[in-house]
TORMI-369928 format. One line per 5 residues: for each residue x, y, z of N, C-alpha, C. Coordinates in steps of 0.1 Angstrom, whole numbers, always signed. Example, Ala and Ser with C-alpha at 12.3 -4.5 7.8 and 13.67 -1.06 7.14 Angstrom:
# TORMI-369928
+132:-57:+78:+123:-45:+78:+132:-33:+78; +128:-22:+71:+137:-11:+71:+129:+0:+79 .
***
This chain:
# TORMI-369928
+8:-12:+0:+0:+0:+0:+9:+13:+0; +20:+12:+7:+28:+24:+8:+33:+29:-6; +35:+20:-15:+41:+24:-28:+31:+33:-35; +18:+33:-32:+8:+42:-38:+8:+56:-32; +14:+57:-20:+13:+70:-13:+22:+80:-19 .
+17:+93:-20:+24:+104:-25:+28:+114:-14; +39:+121:-17:+43:+131:-7:+36:+144:-10; +29:+148:+0:+21:+161:-1:+30:+173:+0; +26:+184:-6:+34:+196:-4:+34:+201:+10; +46:+206:+15:+47:+210:+28:+52:+200:+38 .
+53:+187:+33:+59:+177:+42:+74:+177:+40; +81:+183:+49:+95:+185:+46:+104:+176:+55; +105:+178:+68:+114:+171:+76:+110:+157:+77; +120:+148:+81:+117:+134:+82:+107:+131:+93; +107:+137:+105:+97:+135:+115:+83:+139:+110 .
+82:+151:+103:+69:+155:+98:+64:+146:+87; +73:+141:+79:+69:+132:+68:+64:+119:+74; +72:+114:+84:+68:+101:+90:+54:+102:+97; +52:+114:+103:+39:+116:+110:+28:+116:+99; +30:+123:+88:+20:+124:+77:+17:+110:+71 .
+28:+102:+70:+26:+89:+64:+18:+80:+74; +20:+82:+87:+12:+74:+97:-2:+78:+96; -5:+91:+94:-19:+96:+93:-25:+90:+81; -18:+90:+70:-24:+85:+57:-27:+70:+58; -17:+63:+64:-19:+48:+66:-31:+46:+75 .
-33:+54:+85:-44:+52:+94:-57:+54:+86; -57:+65:+78:-69:+68:+70:-72:+56:+61; -62:+51:+54:-64:+40:+45:-69:+28:+51; -64:+25:+63:-68:+13:+70:-83:+15:+74; -87:+26:+79:-101:+29:+82:-110:+28:+70 .
-106:+33:+59:-114:+33:+47:-115:+18:+42; -104:+11:+43:-104:-3:+39:-114:-11:+47; -114:-9:+60:-123:-17:+69:-137:-13:+65; -140:+0:+63:-154:+4:+60:-158:-1:+46; -149:-1:+37:-153:-6:+23:-155:-21:+24 .
-147:-29:+31:-149:-43:+33:-162:-46:+39; -166:-39:+49:-179:-41:+55:-191:-37:+46; -189:-26:+38:-199:-22:+28:-201:-33:+18; -190:-39:+13:-192:-50:+3:-198:-62:+9; -194:-66:+22:-199:-78:+28:-214:-77:+30 .
-219:-65:+34:-233:-64:+36:-242:-62:+24; -235:-58:+12:-243:-56:+0:-241:-66:-11; -232:-75:-9:-230:-85:-20:-242:-93:-24; -250:-97:-14:-262:-105:-18:-272:-96:-26; -271:-83:-26:-281:-74:-32:-278:-73:-47 .
-285:-65:-54:-283:-63:-68:-271:-55:-71; -266:-56:-83:-254:-48:-87:-256:-33:-85; -268:-29:-88:-271:-14:-86:-270:-10:-72; -274:-18:-62:-273:-15:-48:-258:-14:-44; -250:-24:-49:-236:-24:-45:-229:-12:-51 .
-232:-8:-63:-226:+4:-69:-230:+17:-62; -242:+18:-59:-247:+30:-52:-240:+31:-38; -238:+20:-31:-231:+20:-18:-217:+24:-20; -210:+20:-30:-196:+23:-33:-195:+38:-37; -203:+43:-45:-202:+57:-49:-205:+67:-37 .
-215:+63:-29:-218:+71:-17:-206:+71:-7; -200:+59:-6:-189:+57:+3:-177:+66:-2; -175:+67:-15:-164:+75:-21:-166:+89:-17; -178:+94:-18:-181:+108:-15:-178:+111:-1; -181:+102:+8:-179:+104:+22:-164:+104:+26 .
-156:+96:+19:-143:+93:+24:-131:+99:+16; -134:+102:+3:-123:+107:-5:-122:+123:-3; -111:+128:+2:-110:+142:+4:-112:+150:-9; -121:+160:-8:-124:+169:-19:-136:+165:-27; -140:+152:-26:-151:+147:-34:-165:+152:-30 .
-172:+158:-40:-186:+162:-37:-196:+153:-44; -192:+147:-54:-201:+138:-62:-194:+126:-67; -201:+115:-71:-194:+104:-77:-204:+97:-86; -199:+89:-95:-207:+81:-104:-198:+70:-111; -204:+62:-118:-197:+51:-126:-201:+52:-140 .
-191:+52:-149:-193:+52:-164:-191:+39:-169; -199:+34:-178:-197:+21:-185:-197:+24:-200; -187:+20:-207:-185:+22:-221:-185:+8:-228; -194:+6:-237:-195:-7:-244:-186:-7:-256; -184:-19:-262:-175:-20:-274:-181:-12:-286 .
-194:-10:-286:-200:-2:-296:-200:+13:-293; -192:+17:-283:-190:+31:-280:-203:+37:-274; -212:+29:-268:-223:+34:-261:-218:+37:-246; -221:+50:-242:-217:+54:-229:-229:+56:-220; -229:+49:-208:-240:+51:-199:-234:+54:-185 .
-243:+61:-177:-239:+65:-164:-248:+57:-154; -242:+53:-143:-250:+46:-133:-244:+49:-119; -253:+47:-109:-250:+49:-95:-245:+63:-92; -249:+73:-99:-245:+87:-97:-251:+92:-83; -243:+99:-76:-248:+104:-62:-256:+117:-63 .
-256:+123:-75:-263:+136:-76:-267:+138:-91; -276:+147:-93:-280:+151:-106:-268:+157:-114; -260:+164:-107:-248:+171:-113:-239:+160:-119; -236:+150:-111:-227:+139:-116:-233:+132:-128; -246:+129:-127:-253:+122:-138:-252:+130:-151 .
-255:+143:-149:-255:+152:-161:-240:+153:-167; -230:+154:-158:-216:+155:-162:-212:+143:-171; -217:+131:-166:-214:+119:-174:-222:+118:-186; -235:+123:-186:-243:+123:-198:-237:+131:-209; -231:+142:-206:-225:+151:-216:-213:+143:-223 .
-205:+136:-215:-195:+128:-220:-200:+117:-229; -211:+111:-225:-217:+100:-233:-222:+105:-246; -228:+117:-246:-233:+123:-259:-222:+126:-269; -210:+130:-264:-199:+133:-272:-189:+122:-274; -190:+112:-265:-181:+100:-265:-167:+105:-263 .
-165:+115:-254:-152:+120:-250:-152:+126:-237; -141:+126:-230:-140:+132:-217:-132:+123:-208; -128:+127:-196:-120:+120:-187:-126:+106:-182; -139:+106:-180:-145:+93:-176:-144:+83:-187; -147:+87:-200:-146:+78:-211:-132:+73:-213 .
-122:+82:-213:-108:+78:-215:-104:+68:-204; -107:+71:-192:-103:+62:-181:-109:+48:-182; -122:+48:-187:-128:+35:-188:-122:+27:-200; -119:+34:-211:-114:+27:-223:-99:+24:-224; -91:+34:-220:-77:+34:-223:-67:+36:-212 .
-71:+44:-202:-61:+48:-192:-66:+44:-178; -58:+40:-169:-62:+35:-156:-67:+46:-147; -60:+58:-147:-64:+69:-138:-62:+82:-146; -73:+90:-145:-72:+104:-151:-76:+114:-141; -68:+124:-139:-72:+135:-130:-73:+148:-138 .
-84:+155:-137:-87:+168:-143:-88:+178:-132; -78:+187:-131:-78:+196:-120:-86:+208:-122; -88:+212:-135:-96:+225:-138:-103:+223:-151; -116:+223:-151:-124:+221:-163:-121:+233:-172; -119:+245:-167:-117:+257:-175:-104:+256:-183 .
-94:+251:-176:-80:+252:-181:-75:+240:-188; -82:+228:-187:-78:+216:-192:-81:+215:-207; -71:+214:-216:-74:+214:-230:-74:+200:-237; -75:+190:-229:-75:+176:-235:-88:+173:-242; -100:+178:-237:-113:+175:-243:-120:+188:-245 .
-117:+196:-255:-123:+209:-257:-138:+209:-260; -143:+199:-268:-157:+198:-270:-165:+195:-258; -160:+185:-250:-166:+182:-237:-166:+193:-227; -155:+200:-226:-154:+211:-216:-164:+222:-219; -165:+225:-232:-175:+235:-236:-189:+231:-233 .
-192:+218:-236:-206:+213:-234:-208:+212:-219; -199:+208:-211:-201:+207:-197:-203:+220:-190; -196:+231:-195:-198:+244:-189:-212:+249:-193; -216:+246:-206:-229:+250:-210:-240:+243:-203; -237:+231:-198:-247:+224:-191:-249:+229:-177 .
-241:+238:-172:-242:+245:-160:-242:+236:-147; -234:+226:-148:-232:+218:-136:-222:+225:-127; -222:+223:-114:-212:+229:-105:-198:+223:-106; -197:+212:-113:-184:+204:-112:-173:+211:-120; -161:+212:-113:-150:+219:-119:-137:+210:-119 .
-137:+199:-112:-125:+190:-113:-130:+176:-111; -122:+166:-115:-126:+152:-114:-114:+143:-114; -117:+131:-109:-107:+120:-109:-115:+107:-114; -109:+100:-123:-115:+88:-129:-106:+76:-128; -111:+65:-123:-103:+53:-121:-109:+41:-129 .
-101:+35:-137:-106:+24:-145:-110:+12:-135; -121:+6:-137:-126:-5:-129:-124:-18:-135; -128:-20:-147:-127:-34:-153:-128:-32:-168; -125:-43:-175:-127:-44:-189:-130:-59:-192; -139:-61:-201:-142:-74:-206:-146:-73:-221 .
-151:-84:-227:-153:-85:-241:-165:-75:-245; -173:-72:-236:-185:-64:-239:-184:-49:-235; -177:-46:-224:-177:-33:-218:-166:-30:-209; -164:-17:-206:-154:-13:-196:-160:-3:-187; -154:+0:-176:-161:+9:-166:-150:+17:-159 .
-155:+28:-153:-147:+37:-145:-154:+43:-133; -148:+44:-122:-153:+51:-110:-149:+66:-111; -158:+75:-110:-156:+89:-112:-159:+97:-100; -150:+105:-95:-152:+114:-84:-151:+129:-89; -160:+137:-84:-161:+151:-88:-161:+160:-77 .
-156:+172:-80:-156:+183:-70:-161:+196:-76; -167:+204:-67:-173:+217:-72:-163:+228:-73; -151:+226:-69:-140:+236:-71:-128:+230:-78; -121:+239:-85:-109:+234:-92:-98:+231:-82; -89:+221:-87:-78:+217:-79:-82:+212:-65 .
-94:+205:-64:-99:+200:-51:-92:+188:-47; -86:+180:-56:-81:+167:-53:-65:+168:-51; -61:+160:-42:-46:+159:-39:-41:+145:-41; -28:+143:-39:-23:+129:-40:-30:+120:-30; -33:+125:-18:-40:+117:-8:-54:+113:-13 .
-61:+123:-20:-74:+120:-25:-73:+108:-35; -62:+109:-43:-60:+99:-54:-57:+85:-48; -49:+85:-37:-47:+72:-30:-59:+65:-25; -68:+73:-18:-80:+68:-13:-90:+65:-24; -90:+73:-35:-98:+70:-46:-94:+57:-53 .
-81:+54:-54:-76:+41:-59:-81:+30:-51; -81:+32:-38:-86:+21:-29:-100:+18:-31; -108:+28:-33:-123:+26:-36:-124:+19:-49; -116:+23:-59:-117:+17:-72:-114:+2:-72; -104:-1:-64:-100:-15:-63:-111:-23:-56 .
-117:-18:-46:-128:-25:-39:-140:-26:-49; -143:-15:-56:-154:-15:-65:-152:-25:-76; -140:-27:-81:-137:-37:-91:-140:-51:-86; -135:-53:-74:-137:-67:-67:-152:-69:-65; -159:-59:-60:-174:-60:-58:-181:-62:-71 .
-178:-55:-81:-184:-57:-94:-182:-71:-99; -170:-76:-98:-167:-89:-103:-175:-100:-95; -175:-98:-82:-183:-108:-74:-198:-107:-76; -203:-95:-78:-218:-94:-80:-222:-99:-94; -213:-97:-103:-216:-102:-117:-215:-117:-117 .
-205:-123:-111:-204:-137:-110:-216:-143:-103; -220:-136:-92:-232:-141:-84:-244:-141:-93; -246:-130:-101:-257:-129:-110:-257:-140:-121; -245:-142:-126:-243:-153:-136:-247:-167:-130; -242:-169:-118:-245:-182:-111:-260:-183:-109 .
-267:-173:-105:-281:-173:-103:-288:-176:-116; -284:-169:-126:-290:-171:-139:-288:-186:-144; -276:-191:-142:-273:-205:-146:-282:-214:-139; -284:-212:-126:-293:-221:-118:-307:-220:-123; -312:-208:-126:-325:-206:-131:-327:-213:-144 .
-317:-212:-153:-317:-218:-166:-317:-233:-165; -309:-238:-156:-309:-253:-154:-323:-258:-149; -329:-251:-140:-342:-255:-135:-352:-255:-146; -352:-244:-155:-361:-243:-166:-360:-255:-176; -347:-258:-179:-344:-269:-188:-349:-282:-182 .
-346:-284:-169:-351:-296:-163:-366:-298:-163; -373:-287:-160:-388:-287:-161:-393:-291:-175; -387:-284:-185:-391:-286:-199:-388:-301:-203; -376:-306:-199:-373:-320:-202:-383:-329:-196; -387:-327:-183:-397:-335:-177:-410:-335:-184 .
-415:-323:-188:-427:-323:-196:-427:-331:-209; -416:-330:-216:-414:-337:-229:-413:-352:-226; -406:-356:-216:-405:-370:-213:-419:-376:-209; -427:-369:-202:-440:-374:-198:-449:-375:-209; -450:-364:-217:-460:-363:-228:-457:-372:-240 .
-444:-374:-242:-440:-381:-255:-432:-394:-252; -432:-398:-240:-426:-411:-236:-412:-412:-241; -404:-402:-238:-390:-402:-242:-381:-403:-229; -369:-407:-231:-360:-407:-220:-353:-393:-219; -345:-391:-209:-339:-377:-206:-331:-373:-218 .
-323:-382:-224:-314:-378:-235:-322:-374:-247; -332:-382:-250:-341:-379:-262:-348:-366:-260; -353:-364:-248:-360:-351:-245:-351:-339:-247; -339:-340:-242:-330:-329:-244:-326:-327:-258; -324:-338:-266:-321:-337:-280:-332:-330:-287 .
-344:-333:-283:-356:-327:-290:-357:-312:-287; -354:-308:-274:-353:-294:-271:-343:-286:-279; -331:-293:-280:-320:-286:-288:-324:-285:-303; -332:-295:-308:-336:-294:-322:-346:-283:-324; -355:-281:-314:-365:-270:-315:-358:-257:-314 .
-348:-256:-306:-340:-244:-305:-333:-240:-318; -327:-250:-324:-320:-247:-337:-330:-244:-348; -341:-251:-349:-351:-248:-360:-358:-235:-358; -360:-230:-346:-366:-217:-344:-356:-206:-342; -343:-209:-342:-333:-199:-340:-335:-192:-327 .
-338:-199:-317:-342:-194:-303:-332:-200:-293; -328:-193:-283:-320:-198:-273:-327:-210:-266; -319:-220:-262:-325:-232:-256:-333:-228:-243; -327:-219:-235:-334:-215:-223:-348:-208:-226; -348:-201:-237:-361:-194:-240:-371:-203:-246 .
-367:-214:-253:-376:-224:-257:-382:-231:-245; -373:-234:-235:-378:-241:-223:-387:-232:-215; -384:-219:-215:-393:-210:-208:-407:-209:-214; -408:-209:-227:-421:-209:-234:-428:-222:-231; -421:-233:-231:-428:-246:-229:-433:-247:-215 .
-425:-243:-205:-429:-243:-191:-441:-234:-188; -441:-222:-195:-451:-212:-193:-464:-215:-199; -465:-226:-207:-478:-230:-213:-484:-242:-207; -497:-245:-209:-503:-257:-204:-499:-269:-211; -495:-267:-224:-490:-278:-232:-478:-274:-240 .
-471:-283:-246:-459:-279:-253:-462:-270:-265; -451:-263:-269:-453:-252:-279:-458:-258:-292; -464:-249:-300:-469:-252:-313:-457:-257:-322; -459:-267:-329:-448:-272:-337:-441:-285:-331; -444:-288:-319:-439:-299:-312:-448:-311:-315 .
-445:-318:-326:-454:-329:-331:-445:-342:-333; -452:-352:-338:-445:-364:-339:-433:-363:-349; -433:-354:-358:-422:-352:-367:-409:-348:-360; -411:-343:-348:-399:-339:-341:-394:-349:-331; -401:-361:-331:-396:-371:-322:-382:-376:-325 .
-375:-379:-315:-361:-384:-317:-362:-399:-317; -356:-405:-327:-357:-420:-327:-348:-426:-316; -353:-436:-310:-346:-443:-299:-332:-448:-304 .
***
């Protein structure tokens, strides 16, 4: 953890520097414990609940932060905002989504951490800066931390302040800590959701197989082969075919003797 820490202006003598380092370490330990508890209590909840908990925690604990949000950028360059703690944060991210440029977008797609100290004076995203000022949000500085990337999308945790040069190296250290926990929580909640979906799909397939076996006097392998054939012929996902079968009083239209699987 110490390798992430930065030396703040004004920390000169060795005793003073050591004292500052101890204070920062203490702050980071406290935030780590709070974040761990936040994740433990929210992991069974929805992804949205976990993300809102993390962005609210970031505003409470990152020095200088007034707002927070999460940006998701898909491979098709669609930009969405989620878990914003205020209307200002949501609008700030919407402007970036409309233009597909800005610190949040770049952090999510290409760069791990981006700090914008002054919206007025930063020339990296001129179109975004002009649009953000026109949108009349109070935000004047930001920090964005890349959270994750996969085949479909990438994301960033964004912290905002209503004044320029609000964030320090200490802010960035604690922000990085939040981003790390957010990435872990996102991964865990997504895997949990995938597991729940897999269980639900398995149950649906099992119910549909049972219906086919009973009505058409087939064994389990034959019933599953028939379901796969229906899926292929209708160009429909297997789980959706099973959902339709289970949701009706009798098997779907088109399930006739011609679809029987030979023993």
